[in-house]
Structure formats: structure tokens, C-alpha cells
FIBADO-974349 format. One record per residue (C-alpha): residue number from 1; x, y, z. Coordinates in steps of 0.25 Angstrom, whole numbers. Each point is the difference from the previous one (the first is absolute). Layout:
BEGIN
NUM:X:Y:Z
...
//
This chain:
BEGIN
1:-53:-69:-135
2:-10:2:11
3:-13:-6:-1
4:-13:7:3
5:-15:-3:1
6:-11:9:-2
7:-14:-2:1
8:-12:9:-1
9:-14:3:-5
10:-6:4:-13
11:-9:12:0
12:-16:-3:-3
13:3:8:-13
14:12:-9:-4
15:-8:-12:2
16:-11:5:-8
17:10:4:-11
18:6:-14:0
19:-14:-7:0
20:-2:8:-13
21:13:-2:-6
22:7:-11:7
23:15:1:-1
24:13:-7:5
25:6:9:9
26:13:-8:1
27:6:6:-12
28:-3:14:4
29:6:-2:14
30:13:-8:-6
31:2:13:-9
32:-2:10:12
33:10:-9:8
34:11:0:-12
35:-2:15:-2
36:5:3:14
37:11:-11:0
38:-8:-11:7
39:-5:-14:-4
40:-14:-6:1
41:0:-13:6
42:-14:-3:1
43:-14:6:-1
44:-12:-6:7
45:-15:3:1
46:-4:-3:15
47:-12:-2:9
48:-3:6:13
49:5:13:5
50:9:3:-12
51:-3:-1:-14
52:14:-2:-6
53:13:-3:4
54:13:2:-8
55:14:-5:4
56:12:7:-6
57:15:3:0
58:6:14:2
59:14:4:3
60:-5:8:12
61:-12:6:7
62:0:13:-7
63:-1:-7:-14
64:-11:-9:5
65:-8:12:6
66:2:7:-13
67:-8:-11:-7
68:-11:-1:10
69:-2:15:1
70:0:0:-16
71:-11:-11:0
72:-8:7:12
73:1:13:-7
74:-9:-6:-12
75:-12:0:10
76:-5:-14:-2
77:7:-6:13
78:-2:2:15
79:4:-5:13
80:14:-4:-5
81:10:-7:9
82:14:-4:-3
83:9:-9:8
84:14:-4:-3
85:2:-14:0
86:13:-9:3
87:4:-13:-5
88:2:-12:10
89:15:3:-2
90:0:15:3
91:-10:-3:12
92:10:-10:6
93:11:10:-1
94:-9:11:6
95:-3:-10:12
96:14:-2:2
97:3:15:0
98:-11:3:10
99:4:-11:9
100:14:5:0
101:-5:14:3
102:-9:-5:10
103:11:-5:9
104:5:14:3
105:-13:7:0
106:-8:3:14
107:-15:2:-2
108:-7:12:7
109:-3:-3:15
110:8:-12:1
111:14:-1:8
//
């Protein structure tokens, strides 16, 4: 299954609530992903621009989006970004296919 990496921020209200009543969000996220047909690979609290990062497997982008939208609808998350990730094996196959396609492609403004 394709792998998706999502990252984002907690709202100030969410942080206040988790400070008052700490909780392990990994189980809740895992359950959400299972509900839509995906699987949580890992969940991380992060420093810097993003507060959290999750890695999950989903059958396709529609299923991945449904999990992210469901999480966002709760109102505790903001600035969510999701990226599809490829394994090294898939990346090598992609570069090979791009190289083959590029041999017959003419870039704009080039002869």
C-alpha cells in the first residue's frame, strides 16, 4: 500500500487540553486509520514548524484524505500537510520510467 506522511500543528486549545489531561494520541490515530482501511506506521511529536508527524499506509489518496479530513474536523489540528512517500525500490523504478520518458520529450523552448 502507498505510504503517506502527514505533519501539522496542534491548536493552542488542544495543547492546553493535553497539558491538563495528557494522552497518548497514537492509539486514537491508529484507530482512525483502521476505520477507513489504512494502517498507522508511526506517530511522532516533533519540534520546529510542525508539532506532530504521522506515517501511515492507505490503499489510495482518497482513503488517506478521508482520514486526514476526519482528524482535521475535530478542530485540534491546523496547518496539515500530507506527502506521498516511495520506498527506495519504487523510487528507482520511477527514475527509470522518467529516464525512458525523457528520451522522447522536448522541453519548451528547446530544439
